C-alpha positions in Angstrom: -0.7 -22.1 20.8 -2.4 -22.5 17.5 -1.9 -20.6 14.2 -3.2 -20.9 10.7 -1.1 -20.6 7.5 -1.7 -21.1 3.8 1.1 -22.1 1.4 0.9 -21.9 -2.4 2.4 -24.7 -4.4 5.7 -22.8 -4.8 5.8 -21.8 -1.1 5.2 -25.4 -0.1 8.1 -26.5 -2.2 10.4 -24.0 -0.6 9.4 -25.1 3.0 9.8 -28.8 2.1 13.2 -28.0 0.5 14.4 -26.3 3.7 13.3 -29.3 5.7 15.1 -31.6 3.4 18.3 -29.7 3.7 17.9 -29.8 7.5 17.2 -33.5 7.7 19.6 -35.2 10.0 20.5 -37.8 7.4 21.2 -35.3 4.7 23.3 -33.1 7.1 25.4 -36.1 8.1 25.9 -37.2 4.5 26.9 -33.8 3.3 29.7 -33.9 5.9 30.8 -37.4 5.7 29.4 -39.1 2.6 27.5 -38.5 -0.7 24.3 -36.7 -1.4 22.9 -37.1 -4.9 19.9 -34.9 -5.9 17.8 -36.1 -8.8 16.1 -33.7 -11.2 12.7 -32.4 -10.3 10.9 -29.1 -9.5 10.9 -29.5 -5.7 14.5 -30.8 -5.9 15.5 -27.6 -7.7 14.5 -25.8 -4.5 16.4 -28.4 -2.5 19.5 -27.7 -4.5 19.2 -24.0 -3.8 18.8 -24.6 -0.1 21.9 -26.9 0.1 24.2 -25.0 -2.3 23.0 -21.5 -1.1 22.6 -20.3 -4.7 19.9 -19.9 -7.3 19.5 -22.4 -10.2 17.5 -22.4 -13.3 14.6 -24.3 -11.8 12.9 -24.7 -15.2 15.8 -26.7 -16.4 16.5 -28.7 -13.3 13.8 -31.3 -14.2 13.1 -34.1 -16.6 9.4 -34.8 -16.6 6.7 -32.4 -15.6 3.0 -31.6 -15.8 1.7 -28.3 -16.9 -1.6 -27.0 -18.4 -0.9 -29.0 -21.6 -0.5 -32.3 -19.8 2.4 -34.6 -19.1 5.6 -33.5 -20.8 9.4 -33.9 -20.7 12.2 -31.4 -20.9 14.5 -32.3 -23.8 17.8 -33.7 -22.6 19.8 -30.9 -24.2 18.0 -28.3 -22.1 18.4 -30.1 -18.7 20.9 -29.0 -16.1 23.1 -31.7 -14.7 22.1 -33.4 -11.4 23.8 -32.1 -8.4 26.0 -34.6 -6.6 28.0 -33.6 -3.4 30.7 -35.7 -1.9 32.0 -34.7 1.6 30.7 -31.2 1.2 32.0 -30.5 -2.3 30.1 -30.7 -5.6 31.5 -33.3 -8.0 30.9 -33.8 -11.7 29.3 -37.2 -11.6 25.8 -38.3 -12.7 23.4 -39.8 -10.2 23.3 -43.1 -12.2 27.1 -43.3 -12.0 27.6 -42.3 -8.4 25.0 -44.7 -7.1 27.3 -47.5 -8.1 29.7 -46.5 -5.2 27.2 -45.3 -2.7 26.7 -47.1 0.6 24.6 -46.9 3.8 24.9 -43.3 5.2 24.8 -41.8 1.8 21.6 -40.2 0.6 19.6 -40.2 -2.6 17.1 -37.3 -2.9 14.3 -38.1 -5.4 11.2 -36.1 -6.0 7.9 -37.6 -6.9 4.7 -37.0 -8.9 2.3 -38.4 -6.3 2.1 -39.7 -2.8 -0.7 -41.8 -1.3 -2.1 -41.9 2.2 0.2 -44.8 3.2 3.3 -42.7 2.4 4.2 -44.5 -0.8 5.4 -42.1 -3.5 5.0 -42.4 -7.2 7.3 -41.4 -10.0 5.9 -41.1 -13.5 7.8 -43.0 -16.2 7.8 -41.5 -19.7 10.8 -43.5 -20.8 10.1 -47.1 -22.0 13.2 -48.3 -20.0 12.1 -46.6 -16.8 14.3 -43.5 -16.6 16.5 -42.5 -13.7 14.5 -44.1 -11.0 14.7 -47.5 -12.7 18.5 -47.4 -12.6 18.9 -46.3 -9.0 16.1 -47.7 -6.9 17.1 -51.3 -6.9 20.7 -50.4 -5.9 19.5 -48.1 -3.1 17.2 -50.8 -1.7 19.8 -53.6 -2.0 22.5 -51.6 -0.2 20.4 -49.7 2.3 21.2 -46.3 0.9 18.8 -43.7 2.4 16.2 -42.4 0.0 14.7 -39.0 0.9 11.5 -38.1 -1.0 10.5 -34.4 -0.8 6.9 -34.1 -2.1 4.3 -31.5 -1.3 0.7 -32.5 -0.4 -0.4 -30.9 -3.6 0.5 -34.4 -5.0 -1.5 -36.4 -2.5 -3.7 -38.9 -4.3 -6.5 -41.1 -3.2 -6.2 -44.9 -3.3 -3.1 -47.0 -3.6 -0.3 -46.2 -6.0 0.6 -49.9 -5.9 -2.8 -50.7 -7.4 -2.6 -47.8 -9.9 0.8 -49.0 -11.1 -0.7 -52.3 -12.1 -3.0 -50.5 -14.5 -0.8 -47.8 -15.9 1.9 -48.1 -18.6 3.0 -46.3 -21.7 1.9 -49.0 -24.1 -1.5 -49.7 -22.6 -2.8 -46.1 -22.9 -5.0 -45.6 -25.9 -5.6 -41.8 -25.6 -3.6 -39.2 -23.6 -3.3 -35.5 -23.0 0.4 -35.2 -23.1 3.0 -38.1 -23.0 1.5 -41.4 -21.7 3.3 -42.6 -18.6 3.7 -45.5 -16.2 3.9 -45.0 -12.5 6.7 -46.4 -10.2 5.8 -46.8 -6.5 8.7 -46.0 -4.3 9.3 -46.2 -0.5 11.6 -43.9 1.4 11.6 -41.0 3.9 8.8 -38.9 2.6 8.9 -35.2 3.5 5.7 -33.3 3.0 4.7 -30.0 4.7 3.6 -32.0 7.7 7.1 -33.4 8.2 8.7 -30.1 7.3 7.0 -28.2 10.1 8.1 -30.9 12.6 11.7 -31.0 11.4 12.2 -27.3 11.1 10.2 -26.0 14.1 9.0 -29.0 16.2 5.4 -28.1 15.7 2.4 -30.3 14.7 0.8 -29.4 11.4 -2.8 -30.5 10.5 -4.1 -30.1 7.0 -7.1 -27.8 7.2 -8.0 -27.1 3.6 -6.9 -27.6 0.0 -7.0 -25.7 -3.2 -7.7 -22.1 -4.1 -8.2 -19.6 -6.9 -6.5 -16.5 -8.2 -3.0 -17.9 -7.9 -3.9 -20.1 -4.9 -4.5 -23.2 -7.1 -2.7 -26.1 -5.5 -2.5 -24.4 -2.1 -2.8 -26.1 1.3 -4.0 -24.5 4.5 -2.6 -25.8 7.8 -3.4 -25.5 11.5 -0.1 -25.3 13.5 -0.1 -26.3 17.1 2.6 -26.6 19.8 4.8 -24.5 22.1 4.0 -20.8 21.6 7.5 -19.8 20.8 7.9 -22.6 18.2 4.6 -21.8 16.6 5.6 -18.1 16.4 8.8 -19.1 14.7 7.0 -21.3 12.2 4.5 -18.5 11.5 7.3 -16.0 10.9 9.0 -18.5 8.5 5.9 -18.9 6.5 5.5 -15.2 6.2 9.1 -14.9 5.0 8.5 -17.3 2.1 5.2 -15.9 1.0 5.4 -14.8 -2.6 7.8 -17.5 -3.7 8.1 -17.6 -7.5 6.8 -20.6 -9.4 8.7 -22.9 -11.8 8.2 -22.4 -15.6 9.5 -25.6 -17.3 11.8 -25.4 -20.2 9.6 -26.8 -23.0 11.1 -28.1 -26.2 9.5 -27.9 -29.7 6.6 -30.3 -30.1 7.6 -30.5 -33.8 10.9 -32.0 -32.7 9.6 -34.2 -29.8 11.0 -37.8 -29.7 7.9 -39.0 -27.8 5.8 -40.2 -30.6 3.0 -41.4 -28.3 2.2 -37.8 -27.4 -0.7 -36.4 -29.5 1.2 -33.1 -29.8 4.4 -34.6 -31.1 5.3 -33.5 -34.7 3.0 -30.5 -34.5 
């Protein structure tokens, strides 16, 4: 059986979040180990799926991109990262808890881009690399599982490895928003394609991209597989239609610490 569905940006985030929460590695770590969920818009949906409660999504993020360009939520406005140990939330930051994480534990980190090879990219507004710089090396050294929920809205052409050689805060002469570097990361990437497989056992083929009138950033998919499974996936998509978008908590440009941004101090 075949079915066609369209997901807006917010709906895709919800679908990917559901699949992340249902990922076997995540489910096992929630029972027996540690799951640390970094800040990010898609991760805000992941937190909701895992905790079963709403969060202020606009504050569960650090860097973001909106119509004004690349920006950062002020530290005083951000929510704390969610860290869960053996099924219970603990008051420990992701950079602290990673020091005692081991194989079988899971780090969930969102991304700003993903290329065709499955390499994700995290934008760096901090000149010391931000959270990812502090946790990635430890995760790779110890064999900690890195799960990267990222929607195909963020699919980019070319190689993020190559782009990373050119980007960097201090090599940008002009920018719309805060200039950034890009950090290529490798892990278990979960896009809508993987989400349909994890949740329903159906194959998803990207059929179209983009839209207007609120459909900007959308992706249209062809679903194929067993009739019962395709029907289940179709019903699930209908159930998340109308998912609300995230409005980031912007600070005052006049008080911005990122002096490289052309809006800082205004």
